Each structure stands twice: as structure tokens, then as C-alpha cells.
C-alpha positions as CSV (number, residue, x, y, z in Angstrom):
1,M,-0.2,9.5,-15.6
2,S,2.1,11.2,-12.8
3,R,4.8,9.2,-10.9
4,Q,3.3,7.2,-8.2
5,R,5.0,7.1,-4.5
6,I,3.9,3.4,-3.2
7,L,4.8,3.0,0.4
8,I,5.7,-0.9,1.1
9,V,6.2,-2.2,4.6
10,E,7.6,-5.8,4.8
11,D,10.6,-7.4,7.1
12,D,11.6,-9.8,4.8
13,P,13.6,-8.5,2.4
14,F,13.0,-11.5,-0.4
15,I,8.8,-10.6,-0.2
16,A,9.4,-6.9,-0.1
17,M,11.8,-7.4,-3.2
18,D,9.4,-9.5,-5.0
19,I,6.3,-6.7,-4.1
20,E,8.4,-4.5,-5.1
21,A,9.3,-5.8,-8.4
22,A,6.1,-6.7,-9.6
23,V,4.8,-3.0,-8.9
24,I,7.8,-1.4,-11.5
25,D,6.8,-4.2,-13.5
26,H,3.4,-2.5,-14.2
27,L,4.4,1.2,-13.5
28,G,8.3,1.2,-14.0
29,D,9.4,4.3,-14.0
30,Q,6.2,5.8,-13.3
31,T,6.9,4.8,-9.5
32,E,8.8,5.7,-6.5
33,I,8.7,2.6,-4.1
34,L,9.2,3.4,0.2
35,L,10.3,0.4,1.6
36,A,10.3,0.4,5.2
37,D,10.9,-2.9,7.4
38,S,10.0,-2.2,11.1
39,L,7.0,-0.3,12.2
40,R,8.7,3.1,12.9
41,T,10.3,3.3,9.9
42,A,6.9,2.7,8.0
43,S,5.5,5.6,10.6
44,S,8.0,8.2,9.6
45,L,6.9,7.1,5.7
46,A,3.8,7.1,6.2
47,D,3.7,10.6,6.6
48,D,5.3,11.6,3.4
49,Q,3.0,12.0,0.5
50,V,2.2,8.6,-0.5
51,H,-0.9,7.5,-3.2
52,M,-0.8,3.9,-1.8
53,A,0.6,1.2,0.9
54,L,1.2,-2.4,0.8
55,L,1.9,-3.1,4.2
56,D,2.5,-6.9,6.0
57,V,0.5,-6.8,9.2
58,D,3.5,-7.8,11.4
59,V,7.1,-6.0,11.2
60,I,9.6,-5.5,13.1
61,G,8.4,-3.0,16.6
62,G,4.5,-4.2,16.3
63,K,1.5,-4.0,14.1
64,T,1.0,-1.9,11.0
65,F,-2.7,-1.1,12.1
66,E,-2.4,2.5,12.9
67,I,-0.7,3.4,9.7
68,A,-4.1,1.5,7.6
69,L,-6.3,3.4,10.1
70,S,-4.0,7.0,8.9
71,L,-4.1,5.7,5.4
72,H,-7.7,5.1,5.6
73,R,-8.8,8.1,7.2
74,R,-6.4,10.0,4.3
75,G,-8.2,8.3,1.7
76,T,-4.8,6.7,0.6
77,P,-5.7,3.3,-0.2
78,F,-3.7,0.4,0.6
79,A,-3.4,-3.5,1.0
80,F,-2.5,-5.6,3.6
81,V,0.0,-8.9,2.2
82,S,0.4,-11.2,5.0
83,G,0.1,-14.2,6.4
84,S,-2.3,-13.5,9.0
85,L,-5.5,-13.7,8.6
86,P,-8.5,-10.9,7.7
87,A,-10.2,-12.1,10.4
88,D,-6.8,-11.0,12.8
89,L,-7.4,-7.2,12.0
90,P,-9.6,-5.0,14.4
91,H,-12.7,-4.3,13.7
92,E,-12.2,-0.5,11.8
93,L,-10.1,-2.5,9.2
94,H,-12.6,-5.2,8.4
95,G,-13.3,-4.9,5.1
96,A,-9.8,-3.9,4.3
97,A,-8.2,-5.1,0.6
98,F,-6.0,-8.0,1.9
99,V,-3.6,-10.2,0.0
100,R,-2.8,-13.3,1.5
101,K,0.8,-15.0,1.3
102,P,2.0,-16.7,-1.0
103,F,0.9,-14.7,-3.7
104,H,1.2,-13.8,-7.0
105,A,2.9,-11.3,-8.9
106,R,-1.1,-10.9,-10.3
107,D,-2.3,-10.6,-7.0
108,I,-0.3,-7.4,-6.1
109,L,-0.9,-6.2,-9.7
110,S,-4.9,-6.4,-9.0
111,F,-4.8,-4.1,-5.9
112,V,-2.6,-1.4,-8.1
113,K,-4.5,-1.4,-10.7
114,S,-7.8,-0.7,-8.7
115,A,-6.3,1.7,-6.7
116,L,-4.9,3.6,-9.6
117,N,-8.3,3.5,-11.3
118,R,-10.1,4.9,-8.1
119,S,-7.7,7.6,-7.8
120,S,-8.1,8.5,-11.5
121,N,-11.3,8.5,-11.3
122,D,-11.2,10.7,-8.0
123,N,-9.5,13.4,-9.7
124,E,-11.2,13.1,-12.9
125,D,-14.6,14.0,-10.7
126,Q,-13.2,17.2,-8.9
127,P,-13.4,20.2,-10.8
128,A,-10.0,21.9,-12.1
129,A,-8.3,24.6,-10.1
130,D,-8.2,27.7,-11.1
131,N,-5.1,29.5,-11.9
């Protein structure tokens, strides 16, 4: 398994640490965590090559909907981890993966495992590159 770059956008440092710990407990040193507590920081990090993202809806500076839409357009798996309701999402994001706060580590891991499996299956479906 290659090193996974995971973006976590959360403005509460304790919740961010809980999410990070859940991911690292599963992926260990195969993971590079990119943490953002504001919309501005998240926007700049989301432009980097990330393999998946866990986004709070409301962070410092606004809502993460544009980041989610950008990730969606690129085919990058993401989930909202939020106290908001899935019904609060804009129409374009209805059906996005959603983990309600308070969450259990297994809820985060369920999304991460699903995203990794989907990514592995996508890579298997692609033909090998010529050298």
C-alpha cells in the first residue's frame, strides 16, 4: 500500500486529534495527515494531491462545501464529519458520506477503509503504464 495523504479539516483541536488518531491507528506510518482548522488553510491544502478528506462543515472562515465539490470533481473520496445534518448540505452534495458528531473511531475507520478499497479497485481497473 502506498503512503496515503489524508486531509482533515476541523477547527476543534481535540476533535481533530481524535480523527487523526483513528486514521493513524488504522494506517500507521503509511499515512501523511494534513490538518487544517480554517477554510483558507483547507483550500490551500486541498489543492495538494490528497487521497481522501474528512471535512467538518463549519470551520473558521466558513463552510467547506466548495472544497467538497472540488474533491468530488476530482474523484477524491471525502466525508463530512460534522454536528450539522446531512439535510443541511447543498443539493450538489446530497448523498456525500457523512459521519455525525459525536462519532466513534469505528465510524471514521469505516469511511477510510471504504475509500481505500474503492481506490484500490480503481487502480486495478486501470491498465499498467508502459515503461
